[in-house]
PyMOL CGO cylinders between C-alpha atoms (Angstrom):
from pymol import cmd
from pymol.cgo import CYLINDER

trace = [
    CYLINDER, 0.00, 0.00, 0.00, 1.23, 3.52, -0.81, 0.3, 1, 1, 1, 1, 1, 1,
    CYLINDER, 1.23, 3.52, -0.81, 0.47, 6.78, 0.95, 0.3, 1, 1, 1, 1, 1, 1,
    CYLINDER, 0.47, 6.78, 0.95, -1.77, 7.64, -2.01, 0.3, 1, 1, 1, 1, 1, 1,
    CYLINDER, -1.77, 7.64, -2.01, -4.34, 5.11, -0.84, 0.3, 1, 1, 1, 1, 1, 1,
    CYLINDER, -4.34, 5.11, -0.84, -6.09, 4.41, 2.43, 0.3, 1, 1, 1, 1, 1, 1,
    CYLINDER, -6.09, 4.41, 2.43, -7.74, 1.28, 3.73, 0.3, 1, 1, 1, 1, 1, 1,
    CYLINDER, -7.74, 1.28, 3.73, -11.36, 1.27, 4.80, 0.3, 1, 1, 1, 1, 1, 1,
    CYLINDER, -11.36, 1.27, 4.80, -10.26, 1.41, 8.45, 0.3, 1, 1, 1, 1, 1, 1,
    CYLINDER, -10.26, 1.41, 8.45, -8.03, 4.42, 7.79, 0.3, 1, 1, 1, 1, 1, 1,
    CYLINDER, -8.03, 4.42, 7.79, -10.88, 6.17, 5.98, 0.3, 1, 1, 1, 1, 1, 1,
    CYLINDER, -10.88, 6.17, 5.98, -13.24, 5.44, 8.86, 0.3, 1, 1, 1, 1, 1, 1,
    CYLINDER, -13.24, 5.44, 8.86, -10.78, 6.86, 11.35, 0.3, 1, 1, 1, 1, 1, 1,
    CYLINDER, -10.78, 6.86, 11.35, -9.93, 9.92, 9.24, 0.3, 1, 1, 1, 1, 1, 1,
    CYLINDER, -9.93, 9.92, 9.24, -13.52, 10.87, 8.45, 0.3, 1, 1, 1, 1, 1, 1,
    CYLINDER, -13.52, 10.87, 8.45, -15.33, 9.46, 11.49, 0.3, 1, 1, 1, 1, 1, 1,
    CYLINDER, -15.33, 9.46, 11.49, -17.64, 7.25, 9.43, 0.3, 1, 1, 1, 1, 1, 1,
    CYLINDER, -17.64, 7.25, 9.43, -18.43, 3.55, 9.60, 0.3, 1, 1, 1, 1, 1, 1,
    CYLINDER, -18.43, 3.55, 9.60, -17.36, 0.89, 7.10, 0.3, 1, 1, 1, 1, 1, 1,
    CYLINDER, -17.36, 0.89, 7.10, -21.05, 0.45, 6.34, 0.3, 1, 1, 1, 1, 1, 1,
    CYLINDER, -21.05, 0.45, 6.34, -21.27, 4.13, 5.35, 0.3, 1, 1, 1, 1, 1, 1,
    CYLINDER, -21.27, 4.13, 5.35, -18.33, 3.79, 2.96, 0.3, 1, 1, 1, 1, 1, 1,
    CYLINDER, -18.33, 3.79, 2.96, -19.77, 0.64, 1.40, 0.3, 1, 1, 1, 1, 1, 1,
    CYLINDER, -19.77, 0.64, 1.40, -23.14, 2.39, 1.07, 0.3, 1, 1, 1, 1, 1, 1,
    CYLINDER, -23.14, 2.39, 1.07, -21.57, 5.37, -0.72, 0.3, 1, 1, 1, 1, 1, 1,
    CYLINDER, -21.57, 5.37, -0.72, -19.73, 2.94, -2.96, 0.3, 1, 1, 1, 1, 1, 1,
    CYLINDER, -19.73, 2.94, -2.96, -22.99, 1.14, -3.79, 0.3, 1, 1, 1, 1, 1, 1,
    CYLINDER, -22.99, 1.14, -3.79, -24.56, 4.51, -4.68, 0.3, 1, 1, 1, 1, 1, 1,
    CYLINDER, -24.56, 4.51, -4.68, -21.62, 5.19, -7.04, 0.3, 1, 1, 1, 1, 1, 1,
    CYLINDER, -21.62, 5.19, -7.04, -20.36, 8.11, -5.00, 0.3, 1, 1, 1, 1, 1, 1,
    CYLINDER, -20.36, 8.11, -5.00, -17.01, 6.49, -4.18, 0.3, 1, 1, 1, 1, 1, 1,
    CYLINDER, -17.01, 6.49, -4.18, -14.89, 4.24, -6.38, 0.3, 1, 1, 1, 1, 1, 1,
    CYLINDER, -14.89, 4.24, -6.38, -12.21, 2.52, -4.28, 0.3, 1, 1, 1, 1, 1, 1,
    CYLINDER, -12.21, 2.52, -4.28, -9.67, 0.26, -5.90, 0.3, 1, 1, 1, 1, 1, 1,
    CYLINDER, -9.67, 0.26, -5.90, -10.44, -3.39, -5.25, 0.3, 1, 1, 1, 1, 1, 1,
    CYLINDER, -10.44, -3.39, -5.25, -7.76, -5.93, -4.41, 0.3, 1, 1, 1, 1, 1, 1,
    CYLINDER, -7.76, -5.93, -4.41, -9.75, -9.08, -3.75, 0.3, 1, 1, 1, 1, 1, 1,
    CYLINDER, -9.75, -9.08, -3.75, -11.92, -8.22, -0.76, 0.3, 1, 1, 1, 1, 1, 1,
    CYLINDER, -11.92, -8.22, -0.76, -9.76, -5.24, 0.16, 0.3, 1, 1, 1, 1, 1, 1,
    CYLINDER, -9.76, -5.24, 0.16, -10.84, -1.69, -0.71, 0.3, 1, 1, 1, 1, 1, 1,
    CYLINDER, -10.84, -1.69, -0.71, -8.22, 1.01, -1.22, 0.3, 1, 1, 1, 1, 1, 1,
    CYLINDER, -8.22, 1.01, -1.22, -9.43, 4.58, -1.31, 0.3, 1, 1, 1, 1, 1, 1,
    CYLINDER, -9.43, 4.58, -1.31, -7.56, 7.09, -3.46, 0.3, 1, 1, 1, 1, 1, 1,
    CYLINDER, -7.56, 7.09, -3.46, -7.03, 10.83, -3.00, 0.3, 1, 1, 1, 1, 1, 1,
    CYLINDER, -7.03, 10.83, -3.00, -9.99, 11.31, -5.34, 0.3, 1, 1, 1, 1, 1, 1,
    CYLINDER, -9.99, 11.31, -5.34, -12.17, 9.18, -3.05, 0.3, 1, 1, 1, 1, 1, 1,
    CYLINDER, -12.17, 9.18, -3.05, -11.05, 11.19, -0.03, 0.3, 1, 1, 1, 1, 1, 1,
    CYLINDER, -11.05, 11.19, -0.03, -11.89, 14.47, -1.77, 0.3, 1, 1, 1, 1, 1, 1,
    CYLINDER, -11.89, 14.47, -1.77, -15.27, 13.10, -2.83, 0.3, 1, 1, 1, 1, 1, 1,
    CYLINDER, -15.27, 13.10, -2.83, -16.03, 11.82, 0.68, 0.3, 1, 1, 1, 1, 1, 1,
    CYLINDER, -16.03, 11.82, 0.68, -15.22, 15.22, 2.14, 0.3, 1, 1, 1, 1, 1, 1,
    CYLINDER, -15.22, 15.22, 2.14, -17.69, 16.80, -0.30, 0.3, 1, 1, 1, 1, 1, 1,
    CYLINDER, -17.69, 16.80, -0.30, -20.31, 14.11, 0.37, 0.3, 1, 1, 1, 1, 1, 1,
    CYLINDER, -20.31, 14.11, 0.37, -20.14, 14.69, 4.11, 0.3, 1, 1, 1, 1, 1, 1,
    CYLINDER, -20.14, 14.69, 4.11, -20.30, 18.46, 3.69, 0.3, 1, 1, 1, 1, 1, 1,
    CYLINDER, -20.30, 18.46, 3.69, -23.28, 18.10, 1.35, 0.3, 1, 1, 1, 1, 1, 1,
    CYLINDER, -23.28, 18.10, 1.35, -25.07, 15.84, 3.83, 0.3, 1, 1, 1, 1, 1, 1,
    CYLINDER, -25.07, 15.84, 3.83, -24.40, 18.33, 6.63, 0.3, 1, 1, 1, 1, 1, 1,
    CYLINDER, -24.40, 18.33, 6.63, -26.03, 21.06, 4.54, 0.3, 1, 1, 1, 1, 1, 1,
    CYLINDER, -26.03, 21.06, 4.54, -29.02, 18.83, 3.85, 0.3, 1, 1, 1, 1, 1, 1,
    CYLINDER, -29.02, 18.83, 3.85, -28.42, 17.85, 0.22, 0.3, 1, 1, 1, 1, 1, 1,
    CYLINDER, -28.42, 17.85, 0.22, -29.78, 14.49, -0.86, 0.3, 1, 1, 1, 1, 1, 1,
    CYLINDER, -29.78, 14.49, -0.86, -27.34, 11.80, -1.97, 0.3, 1, 1, 1, 1, 1, 1,
    CYLINDER, -27.34, 11.80, -1.97, -28.76, 12.06, -5.47, 0.3, 1, 1, 1, 1, 1, 1,
    CYLINDER, -28.76, 12.06, -5.47, -28.07, 15.80, -5.57, 0.3, 1, 1, 1, 1, 1, 1,
    CYLINDER, -28.07, 15.80, -5.57, -24.55, 15.18, -4.30, 0.3, 1, 1, 1, 1, 1, 1,
    CYLINDER, -24.55, 15.18, -4.30, -23.96, 12.44, -6.88, 0.3, 1, 1, 1, 1, 1, 1,
    CYLINDER, -23.96, 12.44, -6.88, -25.16, 14.71, -9.70, 0.3, 1, 1, 1, 1, 1, 1,
    CYLINDER, -25.16, 14.71, -9.70, -22.92, 17.54, -8.52, 0.3, 1, 1, 1, 1, 1, 1,
    CYLINDER, -22.92, 17.54, -8.52, -19.89, 15.25, -8.27, 0.3, 1, 1, 1, 1, 1, 1,
    CYLINDER, -19.89, 15.25, -8.27, -20.59, 13.86, -11.74, 0.3, 1, 1, 1, 1, 1, 1,
    CYLINDER, -20.59, 13.86, -11.74, -20.48, 17.40, -13.18, 0.3, 1, 1, 1, 1, 1, 1,
    CYLINDER, -20.48, 17.40, -13.18, -16.76, 17.55, -12.36, 0.3, 1, 1, 1, 1, 1, 1,
    CYLINDER, -16.76, 17.55, -12.36, -15.97, 15.76, -15.62, 0.3, 1, 1, 1, 1, 1, 1,
    CYLINDER, -15.97, 15.76, -15.62, -18.00, 18.00, -17.96, 0.3, 1, 1, 1, 1, 1, 1,
    CYLINDER, -18.00, 18.00, -17.96, -14.77, 19.57, -19.23, 0.3, 1, 1, 1, 1, 1, 1,
    CYLINDER, -14.77, 19.57, -19.23, -15.59, 23.25, -18.75, 0.3, 1, 1, 1, 1, 1, 1,
    CYLINDER, -15.59, 23.25, -18.75, -13.15, 23.94, -15.91, 0.3, 1, 1, 1, 1, 1, 1,
    CYLINDER, -13.15, 23.94, -15.91, -15.88, 23.05, -13.43, 0.3, 1, 1, 1, 1, 1, 1,
    CYLINDER, -15.88, 23.05, -13.43, -18.10, 25.99, -14.47, 0.3, 1, 1, 1, 1, 1, 1,
    CYLINDER, -18.10, 25.99, -14.47, -21.22, 23.82, -14.82, 0.3, 1, 1, 1, 1, 1, 1,
    CYLINDER, -21.22, 23.82, -14.82, -20.48, 22.08, -11.53, 0.3, 1, 1, 1, 1, 1, 1,
    CYLINDER, -20.48, 22.08, -11.53, -19.94, 25.38, -9.72, 0.3, 1, 1, 1, 1, 1, 1,
    CYLINDER, -19.94, 25.38, -9.72, -23.06, 26.99, -11.22, 0.3, 1, 1, 1, 1, 1, 1,
    CYLINDER, -23.06, 26.99, -11.22, -25.26, 24.03, -10.28, 0.3, 1, 1, 1, 1, 1, 1,
    CYLINDER, -25.26, 24.03, -10.28, -23.71, 23.82, -6.80, 0.3, 1, 1, 1, 1, 1, 1,
    CYLINDER, -23.71, 23.82, -6.80, -24.34, 27.53, -6.30, 0.3, 1, 1, 1, 1, 1, 1,
    CYLINDER, -24.34, 27.53, -6.30, -27.94, 27.15, -7.44, 0.3, 1, 1, 1, 1, 1, 1,
    CYLINDER, -27.94, 27.15, -7.44, -28.64, 24.19, -5.13, 0.3, 1, 1, 1, 1, 1, 1,
    CYLINDER, -28.64, 24.19, -5.13, -26.82, 25.83, -2.22, 0.3, 1, 1, 1, 1, 1, 1,
    CYLINDER, -26.82, 25.83, -2.22, -28.85, 29.01, -2.65, 0.3, 1, 1, 1, 1, 1, 1,
    CYLINDER, -28.85, 29.01, -2.65, -32.08, 26.99, -2.61, 0.3, 1, 1, 1, 1, 1, 1,
    CYLINDER, -32.08, 26.99, -2.61, -30.93, 25.09, 0.46, 0.3, 1, 1, 1, 1, 1, 1,
    CYLINDER, -30.93, 25.09, 0.46, -29.95, 28.31, 2.25, 0.3, 1, 1, 1, 1, 1, 1,
    CYLINDER, -29.95, 28.31, 2.25, -33.41, 29.77, 1.61, 0.3, 1, 1, 1, 1, 1, 1,
    CYLINDER, -33.41, 29.77, 1.61, -34.99, 26.58, 2.98, 0.3, 1, 1, 1, 1, 1, 1,
    CYLINDER, -34.99, 26.58, 2.98, -32.78, 26.62, 6.08, 0.3, 1, 1, 1, 1, 1, 1,
    CYLINDER, -32.78, 26.62, 6.08, -33.56, 30.29, 6.70, 0.3, 1, 1, 1, 1, 1, 1,
    CYLINDER, -33.56, 30.29, 6.70, -37.29, 29.56, 6.39, 0.3, 1, 1, 1, 1, 1, 1,
    CYLINDER, -37.29, 29.56, 6.39, -36.91, 26.69, 8.87, 0.3, 1, 1, 1, 1, 1, 1,
    CYLINDER, -36.91, 26.69, 8.87, -35.00, 28.97, 11.23, 0.3, 1, 1, 1, 1, 1, 1,
    CYLINDER, -35.00, 28.97, 11.23, -37.71, 31.65, 10.98, 0.3, 1, 1, 1, 1, 1, 1,
    CYLINDER, -37.71, 31.65, 10.98, -40.36, 29.04, 11.76, 0.3, 1, 1, 1, 1, 1, 1,
    CYLINDER, -40.36, 29.04, 11.76, -38.28, 27.80, 14.69, 0.3, 1, 1, 1, 1, 1, 1,
    CYLINDER, -38.28, 27.80, 14.69, -37.86, 31.38, 15.98, 0.3, 1, 1, 1, 1, 1, 1,
    CYLINDER, -37.86, 31.38, 15.98, -41.65, 31.85, 15.86, 0.3, 1, 1, 1, 1, 1, 1,
    CYLINDER, -41.65, 31.85, 15.86, -42.17, 28.56, 17.71, 0.3, 1, 1, 1, 1, 1, 1,
    CYLINDER, -42.17, 28.56, 17.71, -39.62, 29.53, 20.36, 0.3, 1, 1, 1, 1, 1, 1,
    CYLINDER, -39.62, 29.53, 20.36, -41.26, 32.93, 20.88, 0.3, 1, 1, 1, 1, 1, 1,
    CYLINDER, -41.26, 32.93, 20.88, -44.68, 31.29, 21.15, 0.3, 1, 1, 1, 1, 1, 1,
    CYLINDER, -44.68, 31.29, 21.15, -43.43, 28.71, 23.63, 0.3, 1, 1, 1, 1, 1, 1,
    CYLINDER, -43.43, 28.71, 23.63, -41.82, 31.44, 25.75, 0.3, 1, 1, 1, 1, 1, 1,
    CYLINDER, -41.82, 31.44, 25.75, -45.16, 33.25, 25.86, 0.3, 1, 1, 1, 1, 1, 1,
    CYLINDER, -45.16, 33.25, 25.86, -46.90, 30.04, 26.89, 0.3, 1, 1, 1, 1, 1, 1,
    CYLINDER, -46.90, 30.04, 26.89, -44.34, 29.50, 29.65, 0.3, 1, 1, 1, 1, 1, 1,
    CYLINDER, -44.34, 29.50, 29.65, -44.85, 33.06, 30.94, 0.3, 1, 1, 1, 1, 1, 1,
    CYLINDER, -44.85, 33.06, 30.94, -48.59, 32.45, 31.00, 0.3, 1, 1, 1, 1, 1, 1,
    CYLINDER, -48.59, 32.45, 31.00, -48.02, 29.16, 32.82, 0.3, 1, 1, 1, 1, 1, 1,
    CYLINDER, -48.02, 29.16, 32.82, -45.80, 30.87, 35.40, 0.3, 1, 1, 1, 1, 1, 1,
    CYLINDER, -45.80, 30.87, 35.40, -48.49, 33.50, 36.05, 0.3, 1, 1, 1, 1, 1, 1,
    CYLINDER, -48.49, 33.50, 36.05, -51.17, 30.83, 36.38, 0.3, 1, 1, 1, 1, 1, 1,
    CYLINDER, -51.17, 30.83, 36.38, -49.04, 28.79, 38.80, 0.3, 1, 1, 1, 1, 1, 1,
    CYLINDER, -49.04, 28.79, 38.80, -48.22, 31.90, 40.86, 0.3, 1, 1, 1, 1, 1, 1,
    CYLINDER, -48.22, 31.90, 40.86, -51.92, 32.80, 40.96, 0.3, 1, 1, 1, 1, 1, 1,
    CYLINDER, -51.92, 32.80, 40.96, -52.91, 29.30, 42.09, 0.3, 1, 1, 1, 1, 1, 1,
    CYLINDER, -52.91, 29.30, 42.09, -50.18, 29.23, 44.73, 0.3, 1, 1, 1, 1, 1, 1,
    CYLINDER, -50.18, 29.23, 44.73, -51.22, 32.67, 45.96, 0.3, 1, 1, 1, 1, 1, 1,
    CYLINDER, -51.22, 32.67, 45.96, -54.87, 31.55, 46.21, 0.3, 1, 1, 1, 1, 1, 1,
    CYLINDER, -54.87, 31.55, 46.21, -53.86, 28.37, 48.05, 0.3, 1, 1, 1, 1, 1, 1,
    CYLINDER, -53.86, 28.37, 48.05, -51.84, 30.34, 50.63, 0.3, 1, 1, 1, 1, 1, 1,
    CYLINDER, -51.84, 30.34, 50.63, -54.69, 32.80, 51.16, 0.3, 1, 1, 1, 1, 1, 1,
    CYLINDER, -54.69, 32.80, 51.16, -57.19, 29.95, 51.65, 0.3, 1, 1, 1, 1, 1, 1,
    CYLINDER, -57.19, 29.95, 51.65, -54.92, 28.22, 54.14, 0.3, 1, 1, 1, 1, 1, 1,
    CYLINDER, -54.92, 28.22, 54.14, -54.77, 31.28, 56.42, 0.3, 1, 1, 1, 1, 1, 1,
]
cmd.load_cgo(trace, "trace")
């Protein structure tokens, strides 16, 4: 083995993923390790692709979107098509995340109001209970 390749265990350790994850990405044609019998050897290209896959997943892209973006690398236009499509999808995803955040902010504000109401109700009940006990 050369330093240009990594075993499945080395990939798992380096990227904090499971062997099952790597095999899954291979089955989805996202990674293309070299095969020596049962042994998989991952190249620098595989490592770069895995880094992009994990980043894409973190941002909420589907595996199909990630695969399509990775496949655009070989279009032969100095990655212009790949970059344009990535920018387009990333912009859409950012808008979706911002909308989710706005919804979450509204839910948080509403829940805070409900908690304030609950505190007032509990204080009122406790006050009434103390007055009745005297």
